[in-house]
RODO-2510 file (C-alpha; in nm, 4 decimals, decimal comma):
residues 437
     n   res          X          Y          Z
     1     m     3,4733    -4,2012     5,0697
     2     a     3,4845    -4,2555     4,6958
     3     d     3,2272    -4,5330     4,7227
     4     q     2,9661    -4,3108     4,9003
     5     k     2,6526    -4,2209     4,7038
     6     p     2,4102    -3,9271     4,7364
     7     e     2,1476    -3,9661     5,0039
     8     s     1,8742    -3,9700     4,7415
     9     s     2,0169    -4,2891     4,5965
    10     s     1,9001    -4,4718     4,9032
    11     v     1,5349    -4,3953     4,8110
    12     p     1,3662    -4,6927     4,6463
    13     v     1,3183    -4,6673     4,2695
    14     a     0,9385    -4,6939     4,2882
    15     r     0,9216    -4,4080     4,5364
    16     r     1,1432    -4,1862     4,3197
    17     r     0,9136    -4,2507     4,0240
    18     r     0,6104    -4,1510     4,2306
    19     l     0,7847    -3,8293     4,3394
    20     r     0,8701    -3,7440     3,9793
    21     a     0,5075    -3,8004     3,8787
    22     v     0,3826    -3,5713     4,1568
    23     v     0,6271    -3,3004     4,0539
    24     l     0,5234    -3,3230     3,6890
    25     v     0,1512    -3,3092     3,7715
    26     t     0,1987    -3,0190     4,0144
    27     g     0,4086    -2,8282     3,7626
    28     g     0,1492    -2,8860     3,4928
    29     i    -0,1288    -2,7511     3,7133
    30     a     0,0807    -2,4451     3,8014
    31     l     0,1468    -2,3744     3,4336
    32     l    -0,2259    -2,4090     3,3553
    33     i    -0,3191    -2,1663     3,6349
    34     l    -0,0581    -1,9188     3,5131
    35     a    -0,1890    -1,9386     3,1581
    36     l    -0,5485    -1,8827     3,2711
    37     w    -0,4439    -1,5919     3,4873
    38     r    -0,2621    -1,4274     3,1986
    39     l    -0,5875    -1,4363     3,0017
    40     s    -0,8001    -1,3073     3,2878
    41     p    -0,9221    -0,9448     3,3255
    42     f    -0,6964    -0,9048     3,6302
    43     s    -0,3694    -0,9834     3,4519
    44     l    -0,1405    -0,6817     3,4098
    45     q     0,1349    -0,8410     3,2036
    46     n     0,3539    -0,6320     2,9777
    47     t     0,4047    -0,8128     2,6509
    48     g     0,5725    -0,5194     2,4834
    49     a     0,4041    -0,6150     2,1557
    50     g     0,1188    -0,4669     1,9595
    51     p     0,0463    -0,2007     1,6993
    52     n     0,1328     0,1608     1,7580
    53     p     0,2780     0,1122     2,1101
    54     a     0,2539     0,4025     2,3516
    55     s     0,5442     0,6412     2,3610
    56     e     0,8047     0,5698     2,6263
    57     s     0,7662     0,9263     2,7520
    58     s     0,4003     0,8807     2,8393
    59     t     0,2739     0,6729     3,1295
    60     l    -0,0485     0,4793     3,1452
    61     a    -0,2582     0,5978     3,4368
    62     v    -0,5285     0,3393     3,3846
    63     g    -0,5299     0,0462     3,1482
    64     v    -0,6810    -0,2755     3,0303
    65     s    -0,5494    -0,6259     3,0903
    66     g    -0,2067    -0,7429     2,9898
    67     e    -0,3169    -0,9304     2,6817
    68     r    -0,1182    -0,9075     2,3648
    69     g    -0,0622    -0,5605     2,2306
    70     v    -0,1321    -0,3739     2,5542
    71     a     0,1295    -0,1936     2,7610
    72     t     0,1412    -0,2390     3,1359
    73     p    -0,0772     0,0190     3,3146
    74     e    -0,0167     0,1758     3,6510
    75     p    -0,2820     0,1172     3,9188
    76     p    -0,6090     0,2986     3,8404
    77     t    -0,6616     0,6436     3,9826
    78     t    -1,0378     0,6000     4,0135
    79     t    -1,2832     0,3148     4,0477
    80     h    -1,6595     0,3415     4,0408
    81     a    -1,9152     0,1922     4,2736
    82     r    -2,1114    -0,0753     4,0935
    83     l    -2,4558    -0,2240     4,1290
    84     a    -2,6058    -0,5568     4,0429
    85     p    -2,8466    -0,5383     3,7458
    86     l    -3,1675    -0,3701     3,8553
    87     n    -3,3716    -0,6819     3,7759
    88     t    -3,3752    -0,9674     3,5314
    89     a    -3,6091    -0,7807     3,2984
    90     t    -3,3518    -0,5031     3,2582
    91     a    -3,0387    -0,7146     3,2392
    92     p    -2,7799    -0,5740     2,9958
    93     v    -2,8834    -0,6197     2,6340
    94     r    -2,6052    -0,8003     2,4510
    95     p    -2,6554    -0,8663     2,0788
    96     g    -2,5006    -1,2119     2,0771
    97     i    -2,1475    -1,2891     2,1864
    98     l    -1,9173    -1,0004     2,1107
    99     p    -1,6033    -1,0810     1,9168
   100     e    -1,2680    -1,0685     2,0915
   101     p    -1,1274    -0,7115     2,0866
   102     t    -0,8591    -0,6686     1,8246
   103     p    -0,5060    -0,5779     1,9380
   104     e    -0,5374    -0,2539     1,7431
   105     s    -0,8593    -0,1443     1,9150
   106     r    -0,7173    -0,2375     2,2546
   107     q    -0,4150    -0,0228     2,1859
   108     w    -0,6259     0,2770     2,0818
   109     v    -0,8199     0,2483     2,4080
   110     s    -0,4970     0,2101     2,6031
   111     n    -0,3503     0,5203     2,4385
   112     l    -0,6517     0,7270     2,5417
   113     i    -0,5678     0,6710     2,9054
   114     a    -0,1924     0,7006     2,8639
   115     i    -0,1890     1,0789     2,8758
   116     r    -0,0142     1,2363     3,1740
   117     f     0,0255     1,6069     3,2353
   118     d     0,1086     1,8418     3,5196
   119     g    -0,1330     2,1322     3,5381
   120     e    -0,1749     2,1879     3,1644
   121     v    -0,2078     1,9836     2,8479
   122     s     0,0169     2,0905     2,5624
   123     q    -0,1250     2,1436     2,2164
   124     e     0,0788     1,8488     2,0932
   125     q    -0,0626     1,6226     2,3627
   126     a    -0,4182     1,7363     2,2988
   127     s    -0,3855     1,6960     1,9207
   128     a    -0,2388     1,3452     1,9514
   129     w    -0,5056     1,2422     2,2028
   130     k    -0,7922     1,3690     1,9851
   131     t    -0,6454     1,1940     1,6797
   132     n    -0,6312     0,8738     1,8821
   133     l    -0,9987     0,9050     1,9789
   134     d    -1,0950     0,9784     1,6185
   135     s    -0,9023     0,6696     1,5064
   136     l    -1,0861     0,4538     1,7581
   137     v    -1,4251     0,5889     1,6496
   138     a    -1,3310     0,5412     1,2831
   139     m    -1,3058     0,1663     1,3474
   140     g    -1,6827     0,1647     1,3944
   141     s    -1,8490    -0,1305     1,5609
   142     s    -1,5227    -0,3272     1,5634
   143     a    -1,3971    -0,0863     1,8337
   144     i    -1,6893    -0,1589     2,0682
   145     p    -1,5555    -0,4807     2,2262
   146     a    -1,2374    -0,3016     2,3384
   147     i    -1,4332    -0,0019     2,4691
   148     r    -1,6716    -0,2287     2,6526
   149     e    -1,3839    -0,4307     2,7936
   150     f    -1,2349    -0,1197     2,9528
   151     l    -1,5683     0,0103     3,0830
   152     d    -1,6461    -0,3281     3,2386
   153     r    -1,3247    -0,3079     3,4388
   154     n    -1,4729    -0,0140     3,6277
   155     l    -1,1698     0,2130     3,5886
   156     d    -1,1389     0,5794     3,5016
   157     l    -0,8903     0,8645     3,4671
   158     d    -1,0087     1,2108     3,5716
   159     f    -0,8640     1,4761     3,3407
   160     g    -0,9426     1,7674     3,5727
   161     k    -1,0339     2,1193     3,4633
   162     a    -0,7224     2,1701     3,2523
   163     g    -0,7682     1,8366     3,0818
   164     k    -1,1350     1,8971     3,0123
   165     k    -1,0583     2,2355     2,8577
   166     a    -0,7895     2,0912     2,6301
   167     l    -0,9430     1,7534     2,5477
   168     g    -1,3145     1,8323     2,5639
   169     y    -1,3927     1,5598     2,8197
   170     e    -1,3766     1,5418     3,1966
   171     s    -1,2516     1,1821     3,2088
   172     a    -1,1520     0,8810     3,0027
   173     r    -1,4890     0,7117     3,0563
   174     s    -1,6841     1,0185     2,9446
   175     a    -1,4739     1,0265     2,6259
   176     l    -1,5527     0,6610     2,5587
   177     f    -1,9248     0,7207     2,6207
   178     d    -1,9144     0,9878     2,3521
   179     g    -1,7136     0,7555     2,1289
   180     l    -1,9884     0,4937     2,1545
   181     t    -2,2479     0,7582     2,0719
   182     q    -2,0527     0,8643     1,7624
   183     i    -2,0243     0,5010     1,6485
   184     g    -2,3949     0,4361     1,7143
   185     g    -2,5886     0,1228     1,6325
   186     p    -2,7320    -0,1592     1,8474
   187     e    -2,3965    -0,2720     1,9869
   188     a    -2,3029     0,0781     2,1033
   189     i    -2,6457     0,1213     2,2626
   190     a    -2,6107    -0,2140     2,4378
   191     a    -2,2722    -0,1104     2,5766
   192     l    -2,4153     0,2126     2,7193
   193     v    -2,7173     0,0318     2,8645
   194     g    -2,4820    -0,2163     3,0275
   195     v    -2,2973     0,0672     3,2013
   196     l    -2,6224     0,2286     3,3121
   197     q    -2,7366    -0,0916     3,4761
   198     v    -2,4295    -0,1492     3,6902
   199     t    -2,2851     0,1925     3,7733
   200     a    -2,3673     0,3680     4,0999
   201     d    -2,1785     0,6860     4,0115
   202     p    -2,4342     0,9733     3,9992
   203     r    -2,2625     1,1750     3,7305
   204     e    -2,2011     0,8703     3,5154
   205     i    -2,5678     0,7716     3,5327
   206     a    -2,6657     1,1191     3,4131
   207     l    -2,4051     1,1254     3,1335
   208     v    -2,4954     0,7808     3,0002
   209     a    -2,8655     0,8687     3,0169
   210     q    -2,8015     1,1709     2,7951
   211     h    -2,6049     0,9671     2,5407
   212     l    -2,8821     0,7084     2,5235
   213     e    -3,1391     0,9850     2,4824
   214     q    -2,9370     1,1181     2,1905
   215     l    -2,9205     0,7754     2,0239
   216     e    -3,2791     0,6643     2,0953
   217     p    -3,4941     0,9513     2,2234
   218     g    -3,7441     0,8437     2,4885
   219     v    -3,6539     0,4740     2,4763
   220     h    -3,4236     0,4465     2,7788
   221     q    -3,5601     0,7140     3,0096
   222     q    -3,7199     0,4708     3,2524
   223     e    -3,3984     0,2706     3,2710
   224     a    -3,2158     0,5911     3,3643
   225     v    -3,4792     0,6761     3,6250
   226     g    -3,4537     0,3250     3,7712
   227     a    -3,0756     0,3570     3,7979
   228     a    -3,1133     0,6965     3,9659
   229     r    -3,3643     0,5579     4,2174
   230     q    -3,1404     0,2681     4,3087
   231     a    -2,8315     0,4868     4,3442
   232     l    -3,0239     0,7305     4,5663
   233     d    -3,1363     0,4446     4,7895
   234     i    -2,7752     0,3410     4,8358
   235     s    -2,6443     0,6966     4,8808
   236     g    -2,9068     0,7933     5,1365
   237     a    -2,7576     0,5573     5,3923
   238     s    -2,4078     0,7086     5,3696
   239     k    -2,4365     1,0578     5,2284
   240     l    -2,0933     1,1762     5,3370
   241     e    -1,9132     0,8796     5,1810
   242     t    -2,0785     0,9047     4,8389
   243     a    -2,0347     1,1363     4,5443
   244     d    -2,2630     1,4379     4,5086
   245     v    -2,6023     1,3004     4,4056
   246     a    -2,7263     1,6200     4,2380
   247     p    -2,7103     1,4578     3,8887
   248     l    -2,9516     1,1867     4,0076
   249     f    -3,2096     1,4519     4,0937
   250     e    -3,1616     1,5959     3,7448
   251     v    -3,2285     1,2532     3,5919
   252     l    -3,5524     1,2180     3,7909
   253     q    -3,6556     1,5709     3,7015
   254     k    -3,5849     1,5444     3,3289
   255     y    -3,6869     1,1850     3,2570
   256     g    -3,9234     1,0870     3,5388
   257     g    -4,2429     1,2319     3,3894
   258     t    -4,5440     1,2444     3,6200
   259     m    -4,3878     0,9806     3,8490
   260     a    -4,1015     1,2161     3,9301
   261     v    -4,3193     1,4006     4,1810
   262     a    -4,3620     1,0906     4,3980
   263     d    -3,9958     0,9984     4,3597
   264     l    -3,8782     1,3429     4,4666
   265     e    -4,1211     1,3604     4,7573
   266     k    -3,9923     1,0246     4,8789
   267     v    -3,6270     1,1360     4,8957
   268     t    -3,6856     1,4879     5,0279
   269     d    -3,6591     1,3753     5,3904
   270     k    -3,2988     1,2703     5,3252
   271     w    -3,2124     1,5409     5,0729
   272     n    -3,4000     1,8379     5,2139
   273     y    -3,2625     2,0994     4,9727
   274     y    -3,2179     1,8903     4,6597
   275     g    -3,5758     1,7609     4,6749
   276     p    -3,7485     2,1031     4,6733
   277     i    -3,5058     2,2421     4,4130
   278     a    -3,5762     1,9522     4,1759
   279     l    -3,9527     1,9726     4,2386
   280     a    -3,9427     2,3409     4,1434
   281     q    -3,7711     2,2575     3,8149
   282     l    -4,0300     2,0057     3,6936
   283     p    -4,2070     2,1062     3,3695
   284     d    -4,5400     2,2877     3,3876
   285     a    -4,4953     2,3681     3,7597
   286     a    -4,5874     2,0062     3,8366
   287     g    -4,4023     2,0179     4,1677
   288     v    -4,5915     2,3171     4,3101
   289     p    -4,8620     2,1184     4,4986
   290     s    -4,5903     1,9154     4,6709
   291     l    -4,3970     2,2283     4,7637
   292     v    -4,7131     2,3879     4,9055
   293     r    -4,7824     2,0811     5,1190
   294     m    -4,4273     2,0708     5,2501
   295     a    -4,4248     2,4425     5,3286
   296     q    -4,7473     2,4093     5,5293
   297     d    -4,6845     2,0679     5,6892
   298     p    -4,6495     2,1113     6,0689
   299     e    -4,4593     1,7804     6,0832
   300     a    -4,2015     1,8807     5,8198
   301     s    -3,8540     1,9823     5,9299
   302     s    -3,7685     2,3518     5,9361
   303     t    -3,5137     2,2957     5,6579
   304     i    -3,7725     2,1425     5,4260
   305     k    -4,0182     2,4234     5,5020
   306     d    -3,7551     2,6914     5,4373
   307     a    -3,6390     2,5308     5,1119
   308     s    -3,9996     2,4894     4,9952
   309     i    -4,0782     2,8567     5,0598
   310     q    -3,7634     2,9521     4,8726
   311     m    -3,8680     2,7573     4,5645
   312     l    -4,2314     2,8705     4,5807
   313     i    -4,1131     3,2306     4,5628
   314     q    -3,8966     3,1380     4,2640
   315     l    -4,2078     2,9959     4,0930
   316     s    -4,4419     3,2755     4,1981
   317     d    -4,4319     3,4441     3,8559
   318     q    -4,5307     3,1142     3,6847
   319     s    -4,7811     2,9686     3,9301
   320     p    -5,0703     3,1520     4,0999
   321     e    -5,0875     2,8586     4,3447
   322     a    -4,7262     2,9124     4,4487
   323     r    -4,7808     3,2853     4,4907
   324     a    -5,0945     3,2379     4,7009
   325     a    -4,9174     2,9872     4,9271
   326     v    -4,6296     3,2271     4,9945
   327     l    -4,8691     3,5113     5,0837
   328     k    -5,0656     3,2799     5,3128
   329     q    -4,7539     3,1717     5,5001
   330     a    -4,6296     3,5310     5,5281
   331     k    -4,9640     3,6518     5,6654
   332     a    -4,9647     3,3724     5,9240
   333     g    -4,6107     3,4595     6,0319
   334     a    -4,5078     3,1062     5,9386
   335     i    -4,1920     3,1975     5,7425
   336     s    -3,8756     3,1775     5,9529
   337     d    -3,6132     3,4511     5,9730
   338     f    -3,3679     3,2154     5,8023
   339     a    -3,6115     3,1562     5,5168
   340     w    -3,6546     3,5305     5,4654
   341     r    -3,2770     3,5692     5,4423
   342     i    -3,2299     3,2963     5,1827
   343     v    -3,5121     3,4226     4,9596
   344     q    -3,3680     3,7705     4,9192
   345     p    -3,1604     3,6846     4,6075
   346     i    -3,4726     3,5355     4,4455
   347     l    -3,6880     3,8361     4,5314
   348     s    -3,4143     4,0454     4,3686
   349     g    -3,4479     3,8569     4,0419
   350     g    -3,2026     3,5706     4,0938
   351     q    -3,2367     3,1930     4,0663
   352     v    -3,1471     2,8940     4,2844
   353     g    -3,0267     2,5674     4,1324
   354     l    -2,8121     2,2567     4,1735
   355     l    -2,4446     2,3411     4,1696
   356     n    -2,3037     2,0118     4,0377
   357     s    -2,5076     1,9820     3,7201
   358     a    -2,4428     1,7045     3,4700
   359     f    -2,6801     1,8601     3,2153
   360     d    -2,5825     2,2280     3,2074
   361     e    -2,2450     2,3571     3,0951
   362     r    -2,0884     2,5500     3,3833
   363     d    -1,7518     2,6652     3,2487
   364     g    -1,6552     2,9845     3,4303
   365     f    -1,9707     2,9684     3,6424
   366     e    -1,7715     3,0112     3,9631
   367     f    -1,6563     3,3549     3,8475
   368     l    -2,0088     3,4892     3,7994
   369     p    -2,0385     3,8207     3,9926
   370     g    -2,2732     3,7952     4,2874
   371     l    -2,2810     3,4138     4,2846
   372     r    -2,3520     3,2572     4,6222
   373     t    -2,2854     2,8885     4,6785
   374     t    -2,3958     2,6768     4,9728
   375     s    -2,2568     2,3417     5,0847
   376     t    -2,4374     2,1681     5,3685
   377     s    -2,2879     1,9324     5,6246
   378     d    -2,4690     1,6391     5,4621
   379     n    -2,3199     1,6779     5,1129
   380     q    -2,5722     1,9005     4,9330
   381     h    -2,4432     2,1817     4,7129
   382     f    -2,6509     2,4519     4,5458
   383     y    -2,6200     2,8078     4,4260
   384     s    -2,8025     3,1369     4,4176
   385     a    -2,7133     3,3334     4,1069
   386     p    -2,8136     3,6905     4,0322
   387     g    -3,0203     3,7300     3,7207
   388     s    -3,0558     4,0053     3,4665
   389     p    -3,4322     4,0411     3,4879
   390     g    -3,6175     4,2251     3,2194
   391     p    -3,8909     4,4807     3,2857
   392     e    -4,1655     4,2184     3,3213
   393     v    -3,9744     4,0198     3,5835
   394     v    -3,8791     4,3336     3,7747
   395     q    -4,2417     4,4447     3,7803
   396     d    -4,3649     4,1020     3,8895
   397     r    -4,1107     4,0792     4,1711
   398     m    -4,1908     4,4323     4,2790
   399     n    -4,5618     4,3476     4,2907
   400     l    -4,4913     4,0391     4,5005
   401     i    -4,2745     4,2371     4,7420
   402     n    -4,5486     4,4970     4,7880
   403     e    -4,8053     4,2232     4,8463
   404     l    -4,5817     4,0610     5,1082
   405     l    -4,5160     4,3953     5,2791
   406     a    -4,8914     4,4444     5,3064
   407     v    -4,9529     4,1151     5,4905
   408     t    -4,6447     4,0592     5,7084
   409     k    -4,5630     4,2108     6,0438
   410     d    -4,2300     4,0341     6,0788
   411     p    -3,9429     4,2871     6,1230
   412     t    -3,6948     4,0580     5,9480
   413     a    -3,9359     4,0134     5,6584
   414     k    -3,9836     4,3887     5,6183
   415     e    -3,6073     4,4448     5,6240
   416     v    -3,5435     4,1778     5,3590
   417     l    -3,8289     4,2991     5,1397
   418     e    -3,7081     4,6604     5,1437
   419     e    -3,3544     4,5486     5,0605
   420     s    -3,4927     4,3440     4,7723
   421     k    -3,6783     4,6478     4,6389
   422     a    -3,3554     4,8448     4,6407
   423     s    -3,1794     4,5658     4,4524
   424     l    -3,4544     4,5560     4,1903
   425     a    -3,4266     4,9326     4,1505
   426     s    -3,0644     4,8860     4,0470
   427     h    -3,1766     4,6595     3,7592
   428     n    -3,4374     4,8987     3,6276
   429     p    -3,4491     5,2288     3,8212
   430     q    -3,7202     5,3882     3,6064
   431     l    -3,9624     5,0981     3,6448
   432     a    -3,8821     5,0309     4,0095
   433     l    -3,9440     5,3916     4,1071
   434     s    -4,2684     5,4284     3,9102
   435     p    -4,5943     5,4939     4,1017
   436     g    -4,7017     5,1973     4,3110
   437     n    -4,3480     5,0582     4,3371
***
């Protein structure tokens, strides 16, 4: 027994050498792969090193890669749909190769998304978070590689209503967009353009478009319109699975110029309320001819006709063409009972608009007395808000109501028109009850 040797000793020497060589080569390859992975954007290593590490009491909700100086993040709470670049002519503008982000700038970015709160943000949390953002912006262009690195990873942290009220931003990405705008310069602009060209998130497209407009007025409007067109094409095929596209209609309306009419007409079949609402909001009543055609088109859907009539009445005090079209349709009995019902708030001095605006501040909007909101089964959301019309608007609406009463024989129309007169009288009883009214 003492003379027995391990079984491996029976293996020839040459074979053992070959086995050792295979093991060494395989181990070397494994170590190389591990090293490359640690440097990749998908690595989430925790090195525990770096300047100004995050407090142990706070937890990262979203983070950057596990390169040196960055704490380990939890899985992201939100990811954004992304697009390929619109075309080679509009590929992201990159002023040379960006330098590697510094550990310090990476940590500032990481800290911005480390905030966690339940329901409310304390003053201490808000103050520390704002100081962190200010510190990142104070680094100037040297902070841009770290900001861009995070944005390219397509992650976000939604702060919610409480967070927006305390921090001033609705999400981590929106804060970084504003940070780039504060830093300014070609590299910041290139970073924002890069986001615009790959994001499919409607609100993000609208926000980035506004930041670019602030930095370089008029220069990037067509890029924003192109991004909105492409995102609408994608969203139209799966409306219920996509985010609310209302901000895309705002981008077309505000930056599309004369071409916006054709763009909005094209998408109205799929977005039969958003299209007419955006057409009505074009400058200089440019959308009125389209609305008139849609209201009178025998092939148009009843929803498109109703929405077009609604917006023509809203424009009737600005456009004689809109007013004449409404009277013509009323005289012909071509306005549906449903359309008469939905135009009553407008006849009474109110306004209809897109509910999920990325351009207008809507804090407390939901508490506005008399506000009516509508959400359709195909993911369109709009509002009808009562106005505070002055004497001129009251008189104009009263004149329109009297003109409509004179040409319509529809019982529903007469009922709605009389109710609208009573509502106008509550705004300005003396004017509403004057002779002729």
